[in-house]
KEDOKOL-975947 format. One line per field, with one value per residue: x negated, y negated, z negated of N, C-alpha, C in turn; residue in three letters. Coordinates in steps of 0.1 Angstrom, whole numbers, plus 2048, in hexadecimal, padded with zeros to 3 digits. Atoms other than C-alpha are relative to their C-alpha. Layout:
BEGIN
nx = c(X,...)
ny = c(Y,...)
nz = c(Z,...)
cax = c(X,...)
cay = c(Y,...)
caz = c(Z,...)
cx = c(X,...)
cy = c(Y,...)
cz = c(Z,...)
resn = c(ALA,...)
***
This chain:
BEGIN
nx = c(7FF,7F1,7FE,7F4,7F4,7FA,7F4,7FA,807,7FC,7FD,7F3,7F5,7F9,7F8,7F4,7F5,7FB,7EF,7FE,80C,807,80B,80E,810,80F,810,809,816,805,815,809,7F3,7FE,800,7EE,7FC,802,7F1,7F6,7F6,7F4,7F3,7F6,7FC,7F8,7F0,7FF,7F1,800,7FF,80B,80D,806,80C,809,810,80E,80B,80C,800,7FF,7F3,800,7F9,7F6,7F3,7F6,7F5,7F5,7FA,7F5,7F4,805,80B,7FD,7F7,801,80F,805,803,807,808,7FE,7FC,80C,80B,7FB,805,810,803,808,802,7F3,7F6,7F3,7F2,7F5,7FB,7ED,7F6,7F8,7F4,7F4,7F9,80D,807,804,80D,803,7FE,809,80D,7FF,7FF,80F,80C,7FE,804,80E,807,7FF,809,809,801,800,80F,80A,80A,80C,80A,80B,80D,805,80E,809,809,810,80B,80C,80E,80C,80A,7F2,801,7F2,7F3,7F7,7FB,7F5,7EE,7FD,7FD,7F3,7F5,7FC,7FC,7F1,7FC,800,807,7FB,80C,809,807,80B,806,809,7F9,7F1,7FC,7F1,7F8,800,7FB,7FE,7F8,80F,801,807,80A,811,804,805,812,80A,803,805,811,807,801,80D,812,805,804,7F3,7F8,7F1,7F4,808,807)
ny = c(804,7F8,7FF,7F7,80D,7F8,7FF,7F7,7F4,7FD,807,7FB,809,801,80B,80C,805,815,806,7FC,803,7F4,800,7F4,805,7FA,803,800,806,809,808,80A,805,7FB,7F5,805,809,7F0,7FC,80C,800,7F9,7FF,807,7FB,7F5,807,80A,805,803,80C,806,7FA,80B,7FA,808,7F0,804,7F8,803,7FF,80B,807,80C,803,7FC,807,7FE,806,800,7F7,804,804,80E,7FD,7F5,7FC,7F2,7FB,806,7F1,7F4,800,7FC,7F6,7FC,801,7FD,7F4,7FE,7F7,804,7F3,7FB,80B,7F8,807,800,7FF,808,804,806,7FE,80F,80D,808,801,809,802,7F9,7FC,7FB,7FA,7F4,7F5,7FB,801,7F6,7F5,7F9,7F6,7F3,7F7,800,7F7,7F2,7FB,7FF,802,7F5,809,7FF,80B,809,7FB,805,7F7,805,7F8,7FC,7FA,7FD,7F8,7F5,7F9,7FF,802,7FB,80F,80C,7FC,800,807,806,7FC,806,811,7FF,806,7F9,801,800,7FD,7FB,7F9,7FE,805,7FE,800,801,80C,801,807,7F8,80A,7F8,80B,809,803,7F2,7FF,809,7F6,7F4,808,803,7EB,7FC,805,7FB,7EC,803,805,80C,7FA,7FF,811,805,806,80A,7FC)
nz = c(7FA,7F7,7F3,7F6,7FC,7FE,7F4,7FC,801,7F0,7FA,807,7FD,808,7FD,808,7FB,809,7FC,7EB,7FA,800,7FF,802,7FF,7FF,807,7F6,808,7FA,806,7F5,7FE,7F4,7FC,803,7F1,7F3,80A,801,7F0,801,80B,7F6,7F5,805,802,7F9,7FF,813,801,806,806,805,80B,808,800,801,7F9,80B,80E,807,7F8,7FE,7F4,801,7F5,803,7F5,806,7F3,800,80B,807,7FF,80D,806,7FF,802,811,809,7F4,806,811,806,801,809,810,804,801,7F4,7F5,7F3,7FD,7F5,802,7F7,801,7F6,7FD,7F9,80A,809,800,80B,7FF,80F,806,80A,809,800,7F7,808,802,7F0,7FF,808,807,7F8,7FA,80E,803,7F6,800,808,7F5,7F7,805,7FE,805,808,7F8,80C,7F3,802,7FA,7FB,7FA,7F4,80B,7F7,809,7F9,802,809,810,7FD,80A,80A,7FC,801,80E,801,7F7,803,811,805,7F5,7ED,7F6,7F8,7F2,7F5,808,7F4,80D,7FD,806,80A,7FE,805,803,806,810,809,810,800,7FF,80F,808,7FA,807,805,7F1,7FD,80B,7FC,7F8,802,80C,7FA,7F1,808,7F2,7F4,800,7FD,7FA,7F5,802,80A)
cax = c(96F,997,995,9B7,9D4,9F6,A0E,A23,A26,A3C,A4E,A75,A98,AB3,AD4,AED,B0D,B1B,B3E,B3E,B1A,B04,AE2,AC3,AA4,A81,A60,A48,A1C,A0C,9E0,9E3,9FB,9FC,A0A,A27,A34,A30,A48,A60,A65,A6F,A88,A96,A9A,AA8,AC4,AC7,AED,AE4,AEB,ACA,AA6,A94,A74,A58,A2F,A15,9F2,9D0,9C0,9C7,9E9,9D8,9EC,A0F,A2F,A53,A75,A95,AA4,ABE,ACC,ACB,AA7,A9B,AB3,AA4,A7C,A78,A87,A7B,A5C,A60,A6D,A49,A36,A4D,A3D,A15,A16,A04,A00,A26,A40,A65,A83,AA5,ABD,AE2,AFE,B16,B37,B4C,B4E,B2E,B1C,B10,AE9,AEA,AFC,AE4,AC6,AD3,ADA,ABA,AA2,ABB,AB9,A92,A8A,AA2,A8D,A6D,A75,A82,A5E,A4A,A27,A05,9E7,9C7,9A7,993,970,94D,936,912,8F8,8DC,8BA,8A7,88D,8A4,894,8AE,8CB,8DA,8D6,8E7,905,907,908,91F,936,931,939,95C,950,94F,938,93E,928,908,8E8,8C7,8A7,886,89A,8C0,8D2,8FA,917,923,946,950,968,958,95C,945,92F,90E,90F,90A,8EF,8DF,8E0,8DA,8B6,8AE,8B7,89B,882,884,883,8A4,8AC,8CE,8E5,8EF,8D7)
cay = c(5D4,5DE,5EC,5F8,5F0,600,60A,624,647,64E,63B,63B,62C,623,613,5F7,5ED,5C8,5C0,5CF,5C8,5E6,5E4,5FD,5F4,604,606,60D,615,5FB,5EF,5D8,5BB,5CA,5ED,5D9,5C2,5EA,5F3,5D9,5D5,5FB,5F9,5DB,5EE,60E,5FA,5E0,5DB,5CF,5AC,5A0,5B2,5A3,5A8,5A3,5B7,5AF,5C1,5C4,5D3,5B0,5AE,58C,58F,58E,581,57D,577,56E,578,560,55F,541,53A,54C,55F,581,580,56E,58C,5A6,59B,597,5B9,5C4,5B3,5B7,5DB,5CE,5E1,5D8,5E9,5E8,5DB,5DD,5D3,5D0,5D4,5C1,5CA,5B0,5BD,59B,58E,574,578,555,54A,55D,575,583,57C,595,5B1,5AD,5AF,5C9,5DC,5DA,5E5,5FF,612,608,618,63C,63A,637,62E,63A,628,623,613,5FA,60A,602,610,615,628,63C,648,65F,67D,6A1,6B1,69D,6A3,6BA,69F,685,69E,6A3,683,677,691,688,660,670,65F,66A,674,663,66A,67C,681,691,685,682,678,67B,65E,65F,64A,648,63A,634,61F,5FC,5FC,61C,611,5FC,61D,638,620,61E,646,652,638,648,673,666,658,638,651,642,621,610,601,5E9,5E2)
caz = c(44F,45F,47D,484,493,49C,4B9,4C2,4C4,4E6,4FC,4ED,4F9,4E2,4E1,4CF,4D4,4C8,4CF,4F4,4FB,501,4F9,501,4FA,502,4F5,509,502,516,514,531,53E,55F,552,540,55E,574,551,550,577,574,559,570,58A,577,567,582,57F,556,54F,53C,53B,51D,50C,4FA,4FF,4EB,4F4,4E2,4C7,4B8,4C9,4D7,4FA,4F5,50D,504,520,518,53B,53C,517,502,4FB,4DE,4D8,4E7,4EF,4C9,4B7,4D1,4C6,4A2,4A1,4B1,496,476,47A,485,4A8,4C8,4EB,4EC,509,4F9,512,50A,526,523,52C,526,513,51A,4F8,4F3,4D4,4CC,4C6,4A6,4AC,4CF,4B8,4A7,4C2,4CD,4B2,4A2,4C6,4C5,4A0,4A3,4C3,4B5,495,4AC,4BE,4A0,495,494,489,4A7,49C,4B1,4BC,4C8,4E1,4DE,4F5,4E0,4F0,4DE,4E2,4E9,4CC,4B4,4CC,4AD,493,4A6,4B0,48A,485,49E,491,468,470,48B,4AD,4C9,4E4,505,51D,519,536,52D,53F,530,510,50A,50D,4FD,4FD,4DC,4D1,4AB,49C,497,46F,470,48B,477,461,480,48C,46C,46C,48D,487,467,479,491,479,495,4B3,4BD,4D6,4D6,4EC,4DD,4C6)
cx = c(80F,7FE,80D,80A,80E,808,80A,7FD,806,808,810,80B,80D,80B,808,808,802,80A,801,7F7,7F9,7EE,7F1,7F6,7F4,7F6,7F9,7EE,7FB,7EF,802,80C,809,808,80F,808,800,80F,80F,7FF,808,809,807,802,80C,811,801,80D,7FD,804,7F3,7F5,7F4,7F8,7F8,7F0,7F7,7F5,7F2,800,803,80A,7FD,805,80D,80D,80D,80D,807,80A,80D,807,7F9,7F0,7FD,802,800,7F0,7FB,801,800,7EF,7FA,7FF,7F1,7FA,801,7F8,7EF,7FA,7FB,7FF,80D,80C,810,809,80A,80C,80D,80A,811,810,811,803,7EF,800,7F9,7F2,802,801,7F6,7F3,7FB,7FA,7F6,7F6,806,7FC,7F4,7FD,807,7F7,7F3,800,801,7F7,7F6,7F6,7F7,7F8,7F3,7F8,7F6,7ED,7F4,7FB,7F1,7F5,7F1,7F8,7F8,7F6,80E,7F9,80D,810,80B,805,807,80D,804,804,80D,810,805,805,813,7FF,801,7F7,802,801,7EF,7F9,7F0,7F8,7F4,803,811,802,815,809,80F,813,807,807,7F8,803,7F2,7F1,7EF,7FF,7FB,7F5,7F4,7FC,7FB,7EE,7F6,800,7F1,7FB,7FD,800,809,803,810,801,80C,7F9,80D)
cy = c(80B,802,806,7F8,80B,7FF,80E,80A,805,7F4,802,7F4,802,7F1,7F9,7FF,7F8,7FD,800,802,80D,7FB,804,7F8,80C,7FF,809,7FD,7FB,7FA,7FB,7FA,80B,80F,7FB,7F7,812,807,7FA,7FF,80D,803,7FA,807,80D,7F8,7F4,7FB,7FA,7EF,7F9,80E,7F6,808,7FA,80D,7FB,80B,7FD,805,7F9,7FE,7F1,801,807,7F7,804,7FA,7FC,805,7FA,7F9,7F4,804,801,805,811,804,802,80E,80A,801,804,810,807,7FE,7FE,80F,805,807,7F9,80A,807,7F6,806,7F6,804,7F9,800,806,7FB,805,7F9,7FA,7F9,7FE,7F6,804,80D,80E,80E,802,80D,811,801,805,811,80B,806,806,80A,80F,801,80A,815,800,7FF,7FE,807,7F4,80A,7F3,7FA,804,7F8,808,7FE,80E,7FF,80A,809,80F,80E,80A,7FA,801,808,7F9,7F5,805,7FB,7F1,7FB,803,7FD,7F0,803,7F7,809,7FE,800,800,804,802,801,802,806,7FB,800,7F4,803,7F4,7FF,7F3,802,7F0,7F2,7FC,806,800,7FD,810,809,7FD,804,80F,805,7F4,802,810,7FD,7F9,7F7,803,7FB,7F2,804,7F4,7FB,7FD,7FD)
cz = c(80C,80F,805,7FF,802,806,800,800,80F,809,7FB,806,7F0,800,7F6,808,7F9,807,810,807,7FE,800,801,807,803,800,808,800,80D,7F6,80C,806,809,7F9,7F8,80B,807,7F5,804,812,804,7F9,80A,809,7FE,7FE,805,802,7F0,803,7FD,7FF,7F7,7FD,800,803,7F6,7FD,7FA,7FA,7F7,801,806,80C,7FA,80A,7F8,809,7F9,80D,800,7F7,7FE,7FD,7F3,7FF,805,803,7F7,7FC,806,7F6,7F3,7FC,803,7F3,7F3,801,809,810,80D,808,800,80A,7F7,80D,7F7,80B,7F9,804,7FD,802,802,7F6,7FF,7F1,7F8,801,7F9,7FE,809,7F8,7F7,805,801,7FE,7FB,80F,7FD,7F3,801,809,7FC,7F1,806,809,7F6,7FB,7FE,801,80E,7F6,80D,7FE,809,808,7F8,809,7F9,80D,7F1,807,801,7F4,7F7,805,7F2,7FA,803,800,7F5,7FE,803,7FC,7F1,801,80E,80A,803,80E,80F,80D,7FB,80B,7FB,80D,7F8,7EF,801,7FF,7FE,7FE,7F8,800,7F5,802,7FE,7F1,7FD,808,7F9,7FC,80B,802,7FB,800,802,7FE,7F8,803,806,7FD,80F,80D,808,805,802,806,7FC,7F7,7EC)
resn = c(MET,ASP,ASP,THR,TYR,TYR,THR,ILE,ASN,LEU,ARG,THR,GLN,HIS,GLU,ILE,LYS,VAL,ARG,GLY,SER,ARG,PHE,LEU,ALA,GLU,VAL,VAL,PRO,VAL,GLU,GLN,ARG,SER,GLU,ALA,GLU,GLU,ALA,LEU,ALA,ALA,ILE,ARG,LYS,GLU,PHE,HIS,ASP,ALA,THR,HIS,HIS,CYS,TYR,ALA,TYR,ARG,ILE,GLY,SER,LYS,GLY,GLU,LEU,TYR,ARG,LEU,HIS,ASP,ASP,GLY,GLU,PRO,GLY,GLY,THR,ALA,GLY,ARG,PRO,ILE,LEU,ALA,ALA,ILE,ASP,HIS,LEU,SER,LEU,THR,ASN,VAL,LEU,VAL,VAL,VAL,THR,ARG,TYR,PHE,GLY,GLY,THR,LYS,LEU,GLY,VAL,GLY,GLY,LEU,ALA,ARG,ALA,TYR,GLY,GLU,ALA,ALA,ALA,SER,VAL,LEU,GLN,ALA,ALA,GLY,ARG,LYS,THR,CYS,TYR,ARG,VAL,ALA,TYR,CYS,GLU,VAL,ARG,PHE,PRO,HIS,GLU,TYR,THR,SER,ALA,VAL,MET,ARG,LEU,VAL,ALA,HIS,HIS,GLN,ALA,ARG,ILE,VAL,GLU,THR,SER,TYR,ASP,ASP,GLN,VAL,LEU,MET,ARG,ILE,GLU,ILE,ARG,THR,SER,MET,ALA,GLU,ARG,LEU,ARG,ALA,ASP,LEU,VAL,GLU,SER,THR,ARG,GLY,GLN,LEU,LEU,LEU,ASP,PRO,PRO)
***
């Protein structure tokens, strides 16, 4: 199972100039649509005197949510090439805004698309790419004497204990890469000799 996805390392700005026009590109890490809209509003406010604020974003560990906007440029000349730059690097959870200050010379449809695509590609290249993993969660309940064994297995599988509570038994909530979840569950049952309850099964 492929549980990897890619996003950017950090928020970055980069500017290019094409025949007098300035294209100021900014990439912002976002995980929700509301974050993207807030970041976009802040950039529009900061560069309120610009001619256009064109953008695209893709969100979700599978990149399922996306949006693009030409902001008054001819249809397909801005948002689409920005999104294409994001997709070329297989990125998600990113917003790219390209702010244009018109320099007096029209670039034509092809020229605009190239400029917006180049601006987006350059800022994404500058931001760098990092690998992330889709994760699963499971809750396990077991007798206290198995605590050390469970913690060793969690560490061995590079999982993370999110929460632990102690009562008559130990209750743990564990986060793990999706591709490794079934193996961890099987090993936990074996190491506790079946004295462990799993939720979800």
